[in-house]
N, CA and C of each residue as an Amber inpcrd file, in Angstrom:
protein
   510
   1.1450000  -1.0190000   0.0590000  -0.3670000   0.1400000   0.0510000
   0.8570000   1.4540000   0.0440000   1.7560000   1.0850000   0.7360000
   2.8030000   2.3690000   0.9160000   3.2750000   2.7070000  -0.5830000
   3.9540000   1.7570000  -1.5680000   4.2820000   1.9270000  -2.8060000
   3.2720000   2.4870000  -3.5190000   1.8810000   2.1140000  -3.5200000
   0.7870000   2.5380000  -4.2530000   0.6660000   4.1450000  -3.8690000
   0.6320000   4.1250000  -2.8560000   0.4210000   5.7960000  -2.3710000
   1.4740000   6.7800000  -3.0190000   2.9070000   5.7410000  -2.6250000
   4.0170000   6.6950000  -3.5700000   4.3330000   6.7070000  -4.7140000
   3.5090000   6.1090000  -5.8420000   3.2460000   5.6330000  -6.5540000
   2.3730000   7.1670000  -7.0060000   1.1680000   7.1250000  -6.4920000
   0.2570000   8.1170000  -6.9040000   0.5370000   9.5500000  -6.7910000
   1.3220000   9.5580000  -5.5000000   2.5320000  10.9240000  -5.2300000
   3.0220000  11.4780000  -6.0420000   3.6600000  10.3840000  -7.0240000
   4.5310000  10.8900000  -7.9480000   3.6500000  11.4920000  -9.1780000
   2.7290000  10.7500000  -9.3890000   1.4170000  11.1140000 -10.6950000
   1.0130000  12.4410000 -10.2660000   0.7770000  12.8460000  -8.8530000
   0.6570000  14.3250000  -8.9030000   1.2610000  15.0700000  -8.8170000
   2.2810000  14.8430000  -8.5650000   3.8340000  15.4160000  -8.9290000
   3.8610000  16.1800000 -10.7170000   3.8710000  14.7710000 -11.4290000
   3.6780000  14.7580000 -12.8210000   2.5730000  15.9000000 -13.2860000
   1.5300000  15.5340000 -13.0080000   0.1370000  15.8040000 -13.2440000
   0.4480000  17.5670000 -12.9700000   0.8720000  17.9760000 -11.8290000
   0.9910000  19.3510000 -11.2890000   2.3420000  19.8930000 -12.3390000
   3.0550000  19.3250000 -12.4600000   4.1490000  19.7000000 -13.2830000
   3.6390000  20.2070000 -14.6510000   2.7610000  19.2060000 -15.4000000
   2.1730000  19.5290000 -16.6230000   1.2250000  20.3890000 -16.3710000
   0.5860000  20.5950000 -15.4940000  -0.7130000  21.7380000 -15.3550000
   0.2320000  23.0570000 -15.6490000   1.4890000  22.8980000 -14.6380000
   1.8240000  24.7380000 -14.5920000   2.5840000  24.9670000 -15.8780000
   3.3590000  23.8660000 -16.5880000   3.5650000  23.6930000 -17.8750000
   2.6440000  24.2750000 -18.8220000   1.5200000  23.5950000 -18.7440000
   0.6010000  23.8200000 -19.7990000  -0.1270000  25.3880000 -19.4650000
  -0.1290000  25.8610000 -18.2450000  -0.9740000  27.1070000 -17.8300000
   0.5690000  28.0830000 -18.1400000   1.5070000  28.0570000 -18.2750000
   2.6180000  29.1040000 -18.6560000   2.5000000  29.4650000 -20.2350000
   2.3750000  28.0240000 -21.4000000   2.2440000  27.7850000 -22.4420000
   1.1030000  28.5590000 -22.9890000   0.0740000  28.1430000 -22.4710000
  -1.3760000  28.9920000 -22.8590000  -1.1530000  30.2730000 -22.7420000
  -0.6280000  30.8050000 -21.6460000  -0.5630000  32.3660000 -21.3180000
   0.2450000  32.8470000 -22.6170000   1.1350000  31.9920000 -22.5670000
   2.0260000  32.7890000 -23.8650000   1.4670000  32.6190000 -25.0380000
   0.7410000  31.8120000 -25.5290000   0.5760000  31.7810000 -26.8350000
  -0.8340000  32.6130000 -27.1320000  -1.6060000  32.7430000 -25.7880000
  -2.4920000  33.5960000 -26.1630000  -2.3140000  34.9500000 -26.1710000
  -1.2500000  35.3730000 -25.6380000  -0.3820000  36.4380000 -25.5670000
   0.0470000  37.1260000 -27.2740000   0.6330000  36.0520000 -27.5010000
   1.0950000  35.7830000 -28.8910000  -0.0270000  36.1960000 -30.0140000
  -0.7370000  35.0570000 -29.6240000  -2.0090000  35.3300000 -30.7160000
  -2.5340000  36.8070000 -30.8430000  -2.9780000  37.3500000 -29.5630000
  -3.3360000  38.5560000 -29.2260000  -2.8440000  39.7040000 -29.9180000
  -1.2290000  39.6300000 -29.7010000  -0.2730000  40.6030000 -30.1930000
  -0.3930000  40.7560000 -31.6390000  -0.3950000  39.6350000 -32.0170000
  -0.0730000  38.9710000 -33.8680000  -1.4690000  39.6320000 -34.1950000
  -2.4430000  39.0980000 -33.9970000  -3.8680000  39.5520000 -34.6890000
  -4.0050000  41.2740000 -34.1900000  -4.0660000  41.6680000 -33.2670000
  -4.5750000  43.0630000 -33.3070000  -3.1300000  43.9540000 -33.4950000
  -2.2100000  43.6890000 -33.3550000  -1.0320000  44.4100000 -33.4900000
  -0.5020000  44.5920000 -34.8920000  -0.4040000  43.4770000 -35.4910000
  -0.0670000  43.3440000 -36.8440000  -0.9180000  42.7970000 -38.0180000
  -1.8480000  42.5240000 -37.4300000  -2.8470000  41.7290000 -38.1940000
  -2.5720000  40.6540000 -39.3930000  -1.7840000  39.7450000 -38.3160000
  -1.4350000  38.4810000 -38.6360000  -1.7930000  37.2390000 -38.0230000
  -2.5600000  36.3870000 -38.4510000  -2.9680000  34.7690000 -38.0490000
  -2.1930000  33.9270000 -38.4710000  -1.6780000  33.1260000 -37.1500000
  -1.1190000  32.0970000 -36.9770000  -1.9720000  30.9830000 -36.7350000
  -2.5540000  29.8230000 -37.4020000  -3.3650000  28.8680000 -37.4420000
  -2.8920000  27.7560000 -36.0300000  -1.3270000  27.7180000 -36.6860000
  -0.7930000  26.5890000 -35.5530000  -0.5490000  27.1220000 -33.9920000
  -0.1600000  28.4650000 -33.8390000  -0.5960000  28.8680000 -32.5060000
  -1.7040000  28.8270000 -31.8430000  -2.7850000  29.0430000 -32.7130000
  -4.4130000  28.6890000 -32.1560000  -4.6240000  27.2850000 -31.6590000
  -3.9450000  26.6140000 -32.4720000  -4.0720000  25.0620000 -31.9550000
  -3.4270000  24.9530000 -30.6930000  -2.2100000  25.4800000 -31.0960000
  -1.4200000  25.0470000 -29.6130000  -1.6270000  25.4850000 -28.5090000
  -2.8250000  26.7380000 -28.5940000  -3.2680000  27.1820000 -27.3500000
  -4.7110000  26.3630000 -26.9350000  -4.9920000  25.4030000 -28.4130000
  -6.5630000  24.8950000 -27.5300000  -6.1490000  23.7640000 -27.0810000
  -4.7350000  23.2730000 -27.3470000  -4.1020000  22.2640000 -27.2560000
  -3.9240000  21.6300000 -25.7060000  -3.1950000  22.9650000 -25.6830000
  -2.6790000  23.4130000 -24.2600000  -3.6830000  23.3610000 -22.9410000
  -4.6180000  24.1900000 -23.3450000  -5.8420000  24.2570000 -22.3540000
  -6.9420000  22.9380000 -22.3740000  -6.8160000  22.2130000 -23.0850000
  -7.2810000  20.6890000 -23.2960000  -6.2460000  20.0480000 -22.2590000
  -5.2070000  19.9550000 -22.4240000  -4.1680000  19.3330000 -21.4900000
  -4.2680000  20.1020000 -19.7950000  -4.4990000  21.6180000 -19.9370000
  -4.4420000  21.9690000 -18.6170000  -6.0550000  21.6640000 -17.8000000
  -6.8330000  21.5260000 -18.5170000  -8.0910000  21.2590000 -17.8310000
  -8.3130000  20.0470000 -17.3320000  -7.6050000  18.8260000 -18.2800000
  -7.7890000  17.0940000 -18.2140000  -7.1190000  17.2120000 -17.1160000
  -5.7490000  17.2710000 -16.9740000  -4.7100000  17.1240000 -15.7610000
  -4.9950000  17.6990000 -14.4780000  -5.6150000  19.0840000 -14.4340000
  -5.6030000  19.8270000 -13.2540000  -7.2770000  19.0720000 -12.5390000
  -7.5900000  18.2490000 -13.1860000  -8.9690000  17.6860000 -12.1360000
  -8.4240000  16.5850000 -10.9480000  -7.3650000  15.7340000 -11.6390000
  -6.8260000  15.0670000 -10.6800000  -5.9930000  15.7140000  -9.4890000
  -5.3650000  17.0310000 -10.0670000  -4.7310000  17.3080000  -8.9360000
  -5.6200000  18.6190000  -8.1550000  -6.4840000  18.5030000  -8.6160000
  -7.4950000  19.3630000  -7.5350000  -7.7560000  18.1860000  -6.6370000
  -8.3030000  17.3500000  -7.0890000  -8.8900000  15.9240000  -5.9540000
  -8.0110000  16.0340000  -5.0940000  -6.4800000  15.5860000  -5.7900000
  -5.3680000  15.3230000  -4.7180000  -5.3860000  16.1850000  -3.4940000
  -5.5050000  17.5140000  -3.6240000  -5.3290000  18.9440000  -2.8260000
  -6.7070000  18.6930000  -1.9960000  -7.7670000  18.3180000  -2.3350000
  -9.3360000  18.3390000  -1.4000000  -9.9060000  19.3880000  -1.8230000
  -9.7560000  19.9820000  -3.2590000 -10.4720000  21.3370000  -3.5370000
 -11.6750000  21.0250000  -4.3170000 -12.2250000  19.5030000  -4.3980000
 -13.0590000  18.7960000  -5.3090000 -14.1300000  19.6630000  -4.3900000
 -15.7570000  19.1580000  -4.9620000 -16.9740000  20.0230000  -4.0900000
 -17.2100000  19.1770000  -3.0040000 -17.5920000  19.5160000  -2.4810000
 -18.5300000  19.2240000  -1.3710000 -19.7190000  19.6000000  -1.0150000
 -20.5550000  18.5470000  -0.4500000 -21.6530000  19.1420000   0.3050000
 -21.7090000  19.5570000   1.7070000 -21.2680000  20.1950000   2.2950000
 -20.7750000  20.2290000   3.6500000 -21.9870000  20.7060000   4.5900000
 -23.3670000  20.8470000   4.2680000 -24.4020000  20.9650000   4.9170000
 -24.3180000  19.8970000   5.9750000 -24.6500000  18.8910000   5.7840000
 -24.4070000  17.7130000   6.8080000 -23.2400000  17.4960000   7.2940000
 -22.2580000  17.4780000   6.7250000 -20.8410000  16.8320000   7.3310000
 -19.8220000  18.0160000   8.2770000 -20.2630000  19.0750000   8.0810000
 -19.9130000  20.0040000   9.1510000 -19.7380000  19.6420000  10.6590000
 -21.0740000  19.4260000  10.6260000 -21.3650000  19.1130000  12.2520000
 -21.2010000  17.8050000  12.7030000 -20.6710000  16.9160000  12.2240000
 -20.2990000  15.5480000  12.0410000 -19.0910000  15.1450000  12.5250000
 -19.0490000  13.9310000  13.3260000 -17.2390000  13.5220000  13.0130000
 -16.6620000  13.6970000  11.7540000 -15.1440000  13.5290000  12.2970000
 -14.5430000  13.4350000  10.6430000 -14.5900000  11.8750000  10.1560000
 -14.8020000  11.0330000  11.0370000 -15.1900000   9.5010000  10.6680000
 -16.1870000   9.5610000   9.6520000 -17.2110000  10.2800000   9.7520000
 -18.3280000  10.5050000   8.8460000 -17.9400000  10.6780000   6.9970000
 -16.7530000  11.8170000   7.2790000 -16.4230000  12.4730000   6.0970000
 -15.6320000  11.4940000   5.7910000 -14.9330000  10.9480000   5.9630000
 -14.0470000   9.6000000   5.4230000 -14.6570000   8.5200000   5.1490000
 -15.8870000   8.1180000   5.5700000 -16.9470000   7.1210000   5.1540000
 -17.6790000   7.3980000   3.7240000 -17.9250000   8.6920000   3.9290000
 -18.7500000   9.5520000   2.7230000 -18.0100000   9.4720000   1.5840000
 -16.4410000   9.9170000   1.7950000 -15.4470000  10.0300000   0.5920000
 -15.2510000   8.4030000   0.0380000 -15.3040000   7.5460000   0.8750000
 -15.0430000   6.0480000   0.6220000 -16.0580000   5.5400000  -0.4120000
 -17.4450000   5.8510000   0.2140000 -18.7040000   5.4920000  -0.5730000
 -18.7920000   6.2170000  -2.1800000 -18.3370000   7.7160000  -1.9320000
 -18.3850000   8.5100000  -3.3650000 -17.3550000   7.8240000  -4.1980000
 -16.1330000   7.3500000  -3.7340000 -15.1130000   6.9660000  -4.6550000
 -15.8060000   5.7070000  -5.3150000 -16.0930000   4.6790000  -4.6730000
 -16.3590000   3.6030000  -5.1490000 -17.8910000   3.4990000  -5.6770000
 -18.8310000   4.4870000  -5.3820000 -20.1830000   4.3220000  -5.9950000
 -20.0650000   5.4280000  -7.3490000 -19.5760000   6.3990000  -7.2550000
 -19.4540000   7.6150000  -8.3560000 -18.0990000   7.5150000  -9.1020000
 -17.3980000   8.1580000  -8.3920000 -16.0710000   8.5060000  -9.3660000
 -15.3860000   7.1930000  -9.9680000 -14.9350000   6.0850000  -9.4380000
 -14.5580000   4.7970000 -10.1270000 -15.3590000   4.4780000 -11.3820000
 -16.6750000   4.5990000 -11.0320000 -17.8680000   3.9440000 -12.3180000
 -17.3880000   5.0770000 -13.4290000 -17.9940000   6.3420000 -13.0760000
 -17.8160000   7.4130000 -13.8700000 -16.8130000   7.2450000 -14.4270000
 -15.6580000   7.5480000 -14.0200000 -14.4730000   8.3520000 -15.1030000
 -14.1090000   6.6610000 -15.5130000 -14.3830000   5.2880000 -14.7550000
 -14.1190000   4.3800000 -15.9420000 -15.0510000   3.9040000 -17.0630000
 -16.1880000   4.5790000 -17.1550000 -17.2410000   4.6260000 -18.2400000
 -16.2260000   5.6630000 -19.3610000 -15.9160000   6.8660000 -18.5000000
 -15.1120000   7.8970000 -19.6820000 -14.1140000   7.2590000 -20.5130000
 -13.1260000   6.2610000 -19.7230000 -12.1120000   5.7340000 -20.6470000
 -12.9070000   4.5000000 -21.4660000 -13.7500000   3.9930000 -20.6900000
 -14.0340000   2.8840000 -21.9480000 -14.9870000   3.4090000 -22.7650000
 -16.0240000   4.6530000 -22.8960000 -16.1360000   5.2810000 -24.0970000
 -15.4390000   6.2350000 -25.0400000 -14.4450000   6.4740000 -24.9230000
 -13.4990000   7.0570000 -25.1790000 -12.1030000   6.4060000 -26.0740000
 -12.4870000   4.8730000 -25.7260000 -11.3540000   4.2170000 -26.0050000
 -11.1480000   3.7370000 -27.5970000 -12.4370000   3.4840000 -28.0830000
 -12.9960000   3.2370000 -29.8140000 -12.1580000   4.6000000 -30.6050000
 -12.5960000   5.5950000 -29.8830000 -12.3060000   7.3090000 -30.7850000
 -10.9350000   7.1530000 -30.7630000 -10.4130000   6.8270000 -29.3200000
  -8.7800000   7.1900000 -29.5120000  -7.9250000   6.2270000 -29.8030000
  -8.3000000   4.8650000 -30.4400000  -7.9730000   4.2480000 -31.3880000
  -7.6720000   4.3090000 -32.6590000  -8.7800000   4.9010000 -32.9040000
  -8.9760000   5.5030000 -34.4700000  -8.1570000   6.3000000 -34.5440000
  -8.1820000   7.2420000 -33.7690000  -7.5050000   8.8150000 -33.8080000
  -5.9070000   8.1810000 -33.7740000  -5.4970000   7.4400000 -33.4570000
  -3.8930000   7.1810000 -33.1900000  -3.9940000   6.3750000 -34.7560000
  -5.1300000   5.5410000 -35.0200000  -4.8010000   4.7320000 -36.8260000
  -4.4260000   5.7070000 -37.6020000  -4.9940000   6.7200000 -37.5250000
  -5.1130000   7.6940000 -38.5890000  -4.0280000   9.0320000 -38.4100000
  -3.6760000   8.3440000 -37.0120000  -2.6220000   9.8790000 -36.6490000
  -3.0650000  11.3180000 -37.1440000  -4.1990000  11.5150000 -36.2840000
  -5.2900000  12.6560000 -36.2900000  -4.5580000  14.0330000 -35.8830000
  -4.9390000  14.7700000 -36.8050000  -4.1670000  16.2640000 -37.1130000
  -5.1280000  17.1750000 -36.7860000  -4.9630000  18.3710000 -36.6540000
  -6.0790000  19.4200000 -36.3610000  -7.1310000  19.3140000 -37.4800000
  -8.2060000  19.8950000 -37.1450000  -9.4440000  20.0620000 -37.8990000
  -9.1780000  20.8640000 -38.8880000  -8.2770000  22.1880000 -38.6940000
  -8.3190000  23.3450000 -39.2760000  -7.4660000  23.1860000 -40.4450000
  -6.9470000  23.4860000 -41.7880000  -6.5390000  23.5700000 -42.8510000
  -5.3400000  24.0440000 -42.4400000  -3.9430000  23.5020000 -42.2580000
  -2.5200000  24.0420000 -42.0590000  -2.6770000  23.9480000 -40.2400000
  -3.4040000  23.3360000 -39.5820000  -3.3910000  23.4850000 -38.1210000
  -2.1310000  22.3230000 -37.9060000  -1.9690000  21.9580000 -36.2150000
  -0.8310000  21.7710000 -35.5280000  -1.3010000  20.0610000 -36.2830000
  -0.3790000  19.1250000 -36.3890000  -0.4630000  17.6910000 -35.9790000
  -0.3610000  17.2510000 -34.7070000  -0.5540000  16.0400000 -34.2710000
  -0.7130000  15.6200000 -33.1650000  -1.8840000  15.6420000 -32.1340000
  -2.8570000  15.8950000 -32.5670000  -4.3450000  15.9290000 -31.9360000
  -4.3640000  14.4530000 -31.2050000  -4.2610000  13.4980000 -31.7810000
  -4.2370000  12.2220000 -31.2570000  -3.2400000  12.2090000 -29.7560000
  -2.5800000  12.7310000 -29.5630000  -1.6740000  12.8190000 -28.3730000
  -2.4610000  13.4070000 -27.5320000  -3.0760000  14.6860000 -28.0190000
  -4.1630000  15.5070000 -26.8220000  -5.5460000  14.6080000 -26.4830000
  -5.8590000  13.7230000 -27.5450000  -6.9880000  12.8670000 -26.9350000
  -6.7200000  11.7730000 -25.9030000  -5.3870000  11.4720000 -25.9080000
  -4.9400000  10.7950000 -25.1940000  -4.7150000  11.0540000 -23.8840000
  -4.6490000  12.4130000 -23.6980000  -4.7590000  12.9190000 -22.1690000
  -6.2650000  12.4100000 -21.6160000  -7.1760000  12.0920000 -22.2180000
  -8.8240000  12.0580000 -21.7260000  -8.2820000  10.8430000 -20.7120000
  -8.4030000   9.7130000 -21.2940000  -8.2080000   8.4870000 -20.6780000
  -7.1050000   8.1660000 -19.5430000  -5.9640000   9.2160000 -20.0730000
  -5.0870000   9.1880000 -18.9900000  -5.6040000  10.1140000 -17.6440000
  -6.0640000  11.2010000 -17.9510000  -6.9090000  11.8270000 -16.6100000
  -7.6220000  11.2310000 -15.8240000  -8.1860000  10.4870000 -16.7410000
  -9.1850000   9.7110000 -16.3620000  -9.0650000   8.3580000 -14.8290000
  -7.8340000   8.0100000 -15.8070000  -6.9630000   6.7930000 -14.8330000
  -6.8060000   7.4870000 -13.7650000  -6.0350000   8.5390000 -13.5200000
  -5.2480000   9.2040000 -12.3950000  -6.3860000   9.7770000 -11.6280000
  -7.3870000  10.1040000 -12.1100000  -8.5640000  10.4100000 -11.0150000
  -9.1690000   9.1960000 -10.1450000  -9.1400000   7.6910000 -10.9220000
  -9.5140000   7.1020000 -10.1470000  -8.1120000   6.4180000  -9.3580000
  -7.1390000   6.3900000  -9.9000000  -5.9950000   6.1310000  -9.0340000
  -5.6920000   6.9780000  -7.8080000  -6.2650000   8.2390000  -7.9420000
  -6.2890000   9.3410000  -6.5850000  -7.1010000   9.1530000  -6.1590000
  -8.2490000   8.9140000  -6.3850000  -9.5690000   8.6550000  -5.5560000
  -9.2260000   7.3020000  -4.5930000  -8.6040000   6.1700000  -4.8450000
  -8.5630000   5.1620000  -4.3500000  -7.4190000   5.4990000  -3.4380000
  -6.2520000   6.3030000  -4.0430000  -5.1510000   6.7050000  -2.9320000
  -6.0050000   7.5020000  -1.5130000  -6.5760000   8.1550000  -2.1700000
  -7.6240000   9.1490000  -0.8730000  -8.3200000   8.1980000   0.1380000
  -8.7160000   7.3480000  -0.3680000  -9.4150000   6.2000000   0.4200000
  -8.5180000   5.4270000   1.2940000  -7.2200000   5.2620000   0.5750000
  -6.4290000   4.4870000   1.2970000  -5.4360000   5.0830000   2.1850000
  -5.4800000   6.8100000   2.4470000  -4.4890000   7.5970000   3.2700000
  -4.9160000   7.0550000   4.5780000  -3.7170000   6.6340000   5.0250000
  -4.0240000   6.0310000   6.5010000  -4.0510000   7.7730000   7.5490000
  -5.0330000   7.7070000   8.1050000  -5.2080000   8.8910000   9.0380000
  -5.1480000  10.1470000   8.6320000  -5.8340000  10.5540000   7.3940000
  -5.8550000  11.5800000   6.5760000  -7.1290000  11.9330000   6.0910000
  -7.8040000  12.7360000   6.9340000  -9.1470000  13.0500000   6.2110000
  -9.2710000  13.7390000   4.9170000  -8.0970000  14.5730000   4.9810000
  -8.0600000  15.5360000   3.8190000  -6.9340000  15.9130000   3.4650000
  -6.2280000  16.3790000   2.3870000  -4.9680000  16.8850000   2.1730000
  -5.1530000  18.2480000   3.0300000  -3.3810000  18.6940000   3.4580000
  -3.4340000  19.5140000   4.1750000  -3.4310000  20.9080000   2.9950000
  -3.9210000  21.8110000   3.4000000  -4.9090000  23.0430000   2.8230000
  -3.1420000  23.3890000   2.2450000  -2.1940000  23.4980000   3.1590000
  -0.6210000  24.2990000   3.0480000   0.0460000  23.6920000   1.9210000
  -0.7300000  22.6660000   1.4330000   0.3790000  21.5890000   0.6340000
   1.0570000  22.3490000  -0.4530000   2.2960000  22.1540000  -0.7480000
   2.5980000  22.9860000  -2.3420000   2.2150000  22.2770000  -3.0110000
   1.9780000  23.0270000  -4.3910000   1.6850000  22.5460000  -5.5860000
   2.6730000  21.7180000  -6.5200000   3.9640000  21.9280000  -6.2550000
   4.5590000  20.9090000  -6.7220000   5.7590000  20.4520000  -6.0230000
């Protein structure tokens, strides 16, 4: 179990680093697009695709990072007055009743489209756009698998009802 938790911790650091890089790349690319378009009247489709790709990666991998840090949505109406063991039981039920099936369904439903995308090495739908859309589409099942792994790690974490709020991002 300790090895599994360390593996999930390493995945979390990797996802956090990907999110930071994607955020920086997205900011820089959108700034460049705006300056080129409104400052010089130039359009650059590859850069627009790059911004879309980085946004998708940021969105997909920020979900497991958020779960790991306890930033997910909770209904605190009942649990704020109940003992911490209630939160732990509620989290365990939610992980196995909702999180694992929903994200498992995402992986299952996306698999055929992903296999087809890889078989044709799918590129951007825009003429002159970036290749590699199949790589971006791979992020969805990877992010879903990370959600399942992080949810199970959250349940297995000994003596921790929630991650520390002052836990560093990286």
